[in-house]
Steps between C-alpha positions, in 0.01 A plus 500: 500500500835683530498862351746543218782746578532712194836641632655154445376465144702575194382747232418205275303332773303825562425525124368146502299569816356807333393304196346226702304740710364666183384176356324434835333851460383403148343179642328705786366737238375214281297381797404844630673428825573866595626411852762261361592744223565764770722270704706425196523866423642565837760227439588643164550855657734346765701332221501831310620705808771229561634543139489870524690495832789301353814702388436655164117457524471137355146546359653501161543127544122488441558601137563134442127441553398723218473202266323278761214292358261629767352839455455569862886442552585727215262780622622490862862487387449799278319703775777429752779601252329828389731691741815340367418439131204733429513487114527121478245453770251728351528342167427161644201620702362666180547164312310320769227761489461471120529124515142481634569205731285582796514564783857607457426722203261691695741530786783607274267758324414656842867506592578705187205743579628533855857563382382765254295673772775502758289286726761220493850607551758214488769505763 
């Protein structure tokens, strides 16, 4: 299988890729397939880095995923955009934590705790 060149993808294609990867993460979580989740996490980080490297830091394009139907997509988009839209991102993470849809609610809650303690510093 040919490796996808992220350099050749448009911002819109990268956003779509990010969402697809997060949906695959959600499925991996559902079936407790941690190895698969970790592979998808690495792919998500590559996509995040590609958006960040684009002129003007194009991670803001992920704000379009804040209304996505999938909680994993919303959570990961919010985490990635904490550095560029901290208030909006934190509000969404808090909403997910308070929504009690697990496992994302627990993950979101820990993100807030780690932000408040200074353990997690968005960059």
